[in-house]
N, C-alpha and C positions, 0 to 999 in steps of 0.2 A: 774271522770275528775278532774285534779288538775290544778287550775288556781290561780295565786297569783296576786291580784289587790290591789294596795295601796288604802286606804280609801281617799286619796287626789287626786285620779284620777277620771276622768269623762268618763265613758264608756256607750254609748247609749245602752239600753236593746235590741234594734233591731240588733245590730252588732252580727256577728257570730264569736265567739272566740273558737279556737281549744284547745286541751289539752296541759298541761305543758307550758302554756303561763305565762310570768311575765310582769306585767304592773306597772311601778313605779309611783312615785308621780308627780302630775301636768300634766299627760298625758291626751290627749283628743281624743276619738275614736268616729267617726261619725256613723250614723245609717246604712249606706250602705257599711260598711267595713266588709270584711272577712279576718280574721287573722288566719293563719295556725298553726299547732302544733309546739310547741317548740320555738316560737318567744319570743324575749326579747326586751322590751321597757324600757330603763333605767329611764329617767325622762324628763319631758317637751317635750315629743314627741306628735305631732299632726298628726293623720291620718284621712283623710276626703274624701268625694266624693265617687263615685262608684269604690272602690279600692279593689282588690283581691290580697292577699299576701299569698305565699306558706309557707313552713315549715322552721324553724330554721333560720329565719332572725333576725339580731340584729340592733337595732336603738339606737343611742347615743343621748345625750341631744340636744335639739334644732332642731331636724330634723322635717321637715314639708313635709308630703307625701300625694299626691292626691289633692293638692290645685287646684283652678281654673287655666286654661291656661292663660298665659299672652298674650292674643291675642285679639285685639280690635274687631274682628268679632264674638267673643264668645257670645252667646245669652242665656246661661244657660242650654243647653241640657245635658242629663245625660251621658256625655262621660266618658271614663274609664281609669283606670290605672291598669295594671296587672304586678305583680312581682312574680318571681319564688322562688327558694329555696336557702338558705344558702348565702344570700347576707349580706354585712355589710354596714350600712349607718352611717358615722361618724357625728361629731358635726356640726350642722347647714346645713346639706344637704337638698336641696329642690328638689322634683320631682313633676312636674305638670301633671295632667291628660290631656287627649287628647283634642284638639279643634275639631270643627265640620268640619274637613277636613280629607282627606284620609280615614282611617278606624276608626276614632274617638277615637283612643286608644294610650296611651303611654305604652311601654313595657320595662321591665327590666328582663333579664333572670336569670341565676343561677350562684352562686359563684363569684359574682362581688364585688369589693371593691371600694366604693365611699368615698374618704377621706374628711376631713373637708371643709365645705363651697362650695362644688360642687353644680352645678345646672344642672338638666336635664329638658329641655323644653318640651313643648307639642308635642305629636306625635313622640317623639324620640323612637328608638329601640336600647337598649343596650343589646347585646347578652349575651355571657357567658364568665366568667373568665376575664373580662375587669377590668383594674385598672384606675380609675380617681383620680389623685393626687390632693392635696389641691388646691381649687380655680378654678378648671376646669369649664368652662361654655359651655354647649351644647345648641345652638339655636334650635328653633323648627324644627322638622322633620329630625333631624340628626340621622344617623344610625352608630353604632359602632360595628364592627364584632368581632368574638371570639378572645380572647387573646390579644387584642390591649391594649397599655399603653399610656395614655396621661399624661404628666408630669405637674408640678405645673403651674397654671394660664394659661393653654392652652384655647384658645377661638375658638370654631368651628362654622363656619357660617351655618345658617339654610340651610337645604337640602343637606348638605355635607355628605359624607360617609368616614369613617375611616376603612380601610380594615383589614382583618385577620392578627394578629400578627404584625401590624404596630406599630411603636414607634414614638411619637411626642415629641420633646424636650420642656423643660420648657419655658414658655413665648411666645410660637408661637401663631400667629393668623392664623388659617387655613381657608382661604376663598374658598377652593376647596377640592376635594376628595384627600385623602392620600392613595396610593395603598397598597395592602397587602404586608407584609414582608419588607417594606421599613422603613428607619429611616429618619425622616424629622426634619430640624432645621432651625432657622432663625426667627426673631421677626415678620416679615411681609412676606407674600407669601412664605412659607417655601420651602427650597430646599431639594430635595431627594439626600442626600449625599452618602448613602451607604445602605446596607441591614441590617436588624435586626438579626444579626448572633446569638447573645446571646439568644434572644427570640425564634428563630427557634430551636436552640439546646435544650433549656429547654422544648420545646413542643415535642421533640422526632423526629424531622424531620431528615431524613437520610443525611449524608454528601454528597451523590450524588445529592440529590434534592437541597441542599444548593448551591452546585457548579453550578447547572443549573440556579438558581435564580441570582447568581453572574454574570453569563454570560449575562442573560437578562438585569440586571441593567446596565452593561457596555455598551451594545448595545443601550439601551434606553436613558440613562442619561449622558453617557460620549461621545459616538459616535453620539448621537442625531439622530438616524435613525428612520424613520417612523415605526409605529406599524406593518403595513403589511409586511414591509421588515424584521423586527425582527422576526415575526412569521415564515416567509419563511426560514430564515437562521437557526433558531433553529430547525425547522422541518427537514431540511436537515441534520443537525448535529446529531439529535436524531432519525433518521430514521422514523420520523413521529409519534413517541410515546412520548407524553408529560406526565411527572409526574403530579400528582394532583396539586401540588403547582404552577407549571408553567401555567397550564390551568386556575387556579384561578386568577393568576396575569393578564394574557392576556385577559381573559374574563372581568375582572374588568376594564381594560383600554379601551376595546372596548365599554363598556357601558358608560364610562366617555366621550369618544369621541363623542358618539351619544347624549350626554346631552347638557347642556348649561353652559357657564362660568366656565368650569372645574368641574361641578357638574352633575353627571349622573342623579340624582333624581330631578334636577331643573325642568324637564319637567312635574313633577307632581304637581307643585305649583297650588294652588286653586282647585285641584281636590277633589271632594266630592264623597265618595262611601259608601255603607251600611257597618256597622260594621261587621268584620269577626268573625269567630269562636274563642272560648276561646284560649288564649295563651297556657294554660296548656294542652288542648286537642291537640293542634298542636305539642307541645313539646313531648308529649307522643308518 
């Protein structure tokens, strides 16, 4: 096993350190940390709490990972942070472990890029291939789905959800869910202006499916038709066969409608459940 640990770093002997790990000067690793193979901690990185980190993650100076949740109801329980593989945490990023709510766990998936000074609050779930640009703030219990991009200084209200391949423009305050494939802009209560065509093309979504999402956007946000009416009209146009992308959008909106204050997950506020199985087992 090859591990490079600076003599200026502090690594608790009870921590589990994988192979080919590099830990730079002034890093601090706590006793309940598991650090996977090939991870790189440049300098001044703190990883604490019950934190499990997968392989080939990179942490830049000043990152603080696994700190206590910023929740006044937290009483010191051994809540968790679980991180997947090949993520990048740039300078000053903070990711808090879970509070004693929902499943007690904050989760970050695979191949995400968290740029400088982003904050991921307690019990957030950041899925895969998400980009959080400099200064993004995720309140507690926020979910960000695969491929979403949040531009600089976006602030997402707790219990909000950002859908798959959504794009939120810089400086937005998002007090409610942002539907998948949509592009939102505006400094307060962002407006769904159009669809994220560039992101959908990059993700390999077919032109036919993109056209269907365009039609859905026009009916929902230009013609302002009710969701049930839109579903019925599109079912008639498509002979009842919805592509995956359209089903994802309509199901997301249905959950949002059943929630509160524009947030589907608001109904889970103050819910406490036993911790679920490991993120890594679920991902496998």
